N, C-alpha and C positions, 0 to 999 in steps of 0.2 A: 313353303312353310319350313322354317329351320328347326333343327333339333336343339332344344334348350339345354340338353345335357352335353352338347359338344363344345360349349364355351360361350359365355355371354348370356345364357338363358337362365330360367329360374333355378336350374339344378346346379349352376356354377357355384362352387363353394365360396368364392370370394364375394358373391352377391348376397349371401345370407347374413342376417344380423348377428349370427353366431359364427365367427370365422371358422373355416374348415368344415362346415356342415351344409347340406343341401337346403334349399328352400322348402317350405311347408305349404301344402295345399289342403283345403277342406272342400269336400264334395258332398252336397246333401242329396238325399234320395239315392244313395250309392249302393243299395242292396240288390239292384237288378237294373236291366235295361240301359238307358242312356247313362245314368249315374255310374253304374258298374263299368261301362265301357270308357267313360271319361277318367275314372279313377285308375283303370288299368293303363291307359295311355300316359297319364302323368307319372305314374309309378315307373313305367317303362322308360321314361325320359330322365329318371333319376331323382325325382322329387320324393320327399316323404309325404305320404298322403293319409289324411284322416278321413275316414268314410263314415258318414252319419246317415242313419236310417232308423225308422221306428220299428222295423222287423229285426230283432236281435240275431236270429238264426241266419237270415239271409245276408246281413252285412258281415257277420263273422265268417260265413262261408266264402264270400267274395274276398275278404281280407286274407284269409289263409290260402286261398287259391293264388293270390298275388305274391304272398310272402309267408311261407309256412312258419317261419320263426317270428313273424310280426315285428321285425326289426325296423322296417321302414314304412309300415302301415299301422294304423290305429283304428280299429272298429269302435264306433260309438253308437249307442242306442238312445235316441231321443226323437220325439215327434216335433216337427218344425212348428206345429200349432202351439206348442207349449214353450213360451219364451224363457221361463226360468230353467227348464230342462236343457234348452239349447245353450243358455249361458253357462250352465254347469258342464256341459260337454266341451265347450270352448276352453273352460278352465283346465280340463284334462289335457287338451292339446297343448296349452301353454306350459303345463307342468311337465309333460313328456318332452316337448321340443321347445317351441315358442309360438306366439300368436301367428296365425296363418299369414303367409305372404300372398297367397292366391285363394280366392273364394269362388266356388262355382255353385250358384244357386240353381239347383236342378230339381229339387223335390216338387212334385206336382200331383194333382188329383183330378181325374176326369169322372163325370157322371152324365152319361148320355140321357137325352130326353128333351121334350118340347119346352121351349121357353115359357109356355103357358102353364106348365105343370110344376115348375120349380118352387118348392116350399122355401119360405124366407130363411128358415134355419139352414137348409141345404145351401142356399146362396151364400150365406155368411161363412159357412164351413169351407166351401170351395175357394172363396176369396181369401180366407185366412191362410189356407195351405199354399195357394198359388201366388198370392201377391203380398200379404202381410209378412210372410216369412222372409221375403226379399228385403223388406224394410228392416226387420229385426236382425237378420244375419249381417247385413251390410253395416248397420249402425254399431253392431258389436265388434266386427272385424276391422272396419276401415280406420278407426283412430290409431291403431298400432301401425298400420301401413303408412298413414299420413305422417306419423312421427318418424318413421324410418326413411321416408322419402321414396318409397317404392312399393307398389302393390298392383294386383290385378283382380278385378271383379268381373266375372262372366255370368250373365243371367240368361237362363233358358226361357225364351218366349215361345212363340209358335206362329205358324201361318194363320192359324185361327185368330190370333190376336191382331193380325193385319187385315184380314178379310171378313172377320165376323162369322166364321164357320160354326156350325152347330152340331157337328158329328160328336164332339166330346162334351157338349153342353154349352149353353149360352153364357153361363157363369164362368166357365173355363175360358171362353173367348174374351170376355170382359176383363178377367184377371190378367190374362196374357197381354192384352192391350195396355193395361196398367203397368205391367212390367217394363214395357218399352218407354213409357213416360218416366217412370221412376229411374230407369237407367240413365236418361238424359239429366235428370235432376242431380243424381249423385255424381255423374261425370263432370258437370260444371263445378260442383262443390270441391271435388278432389283433384281436378286437373293441375292446379298449381303445385301440388305436392308429389307429383310423380306417380300418382295412382290413376290407372285407367279403369273405366267401367263401360262394358259393351254388352250387347245382347246378341244371341243367336236364335234365329227363328226357323226351325225346321218345319217342313210339311210332315206327312205321316212317315214315321220311321218304324221299322219292324222290331217292336219291343213287346214284352208281355202285356203292357197296358193297352197297346193297339190291338194285339191278338184278342184281348178280352172283349173288344167291341163286336167280334163275330166274323166268321169267314166271309159272309156276304158283304159286310161293310168294308172289310179290308180289300176285297177284290174290286169293289166299286171305287175305292180311293185310288188304287193302283191304276185303274183305267183312266182316271182323270188327270194323271200326271204325265206331262209330255215325254219324259224318258221311259215311261211304261213300267215303272216299279216303285216300290217304297224305298225310302232311304235305309242305310245301314248304320247301326250305332257307331261303328268305327269311323265312318265318314264325319259324323258330327263331332266325335271325340277329337279328330285331327284338327278341326277348325277351332275348337275350344283350346287345344294345346297351343296353337299359334297365338291366340289372344292372350294366353297366359305367359307368353315368352317375352324376352327382352326386345325382340324385333318388333313387337306391337306397341312400343312406347309412344308412337305418334298417332295411334288410333284410339279414340275415346268418344263415347256418346253415340256410337254407331250401332246399327242393326245389320247383322249379316244373314242374308237369305241362304238357305240350303234346302231346296224344295223341288229339285228335278225339273225346274222350269214352270212350276205352277203359278208363280207370281213373278213376272218379269217387269223390271223398271230401270 
């Protein structure tokens, strides 16, 4: 995986629609866990990063931890379930810099429980956060990428979306399976315009959301993974950074497994 900041990647000034400036990335669910790790990785590679999360305090803390002066980061507060709020947040990004060159659809919600016990309202809510948000964000961000002739969309799916796991809820698994299909749809639509769309499918990664499932569930998950441990957020962030780079221009519509050998193919 190459360093996009070393020339030819998203951070190269000549690649930005505004000469002399870095490219812009938007990461959803960036207030903690995978989103925070991805934002940190992209920021470290020289991109300007907009961090979007519904928790204002968390996302502000992550942003200031990356860049105390907030020169190259922009904390945004919006719930991905709220399409008008998301659109308003994107307007802030455009006003500050320009429309994103890189979109990372990471925001997600898990609700453990039996498939027999899921209330329909809960089903709709989880599907909205995990799947509809990918549709909304991509349709808002992709037109500017298409017009510029360059863009990267990376969607966070899950091993659960490939195998139908129920640890995080059947509605979570169904939504993450939908993310894989939607990734292919957008990839076909945008490929002629220099915009790639790919998915990353981690198994259990040690994040606050996974820890909330309980120590017993976490230990059981680790036992089931051939490498004998959960993934690290930095490992997923490194893969996302590659897919956001110039070097990934011939990769689109693909799903990248990062699961410690849990799903081999």
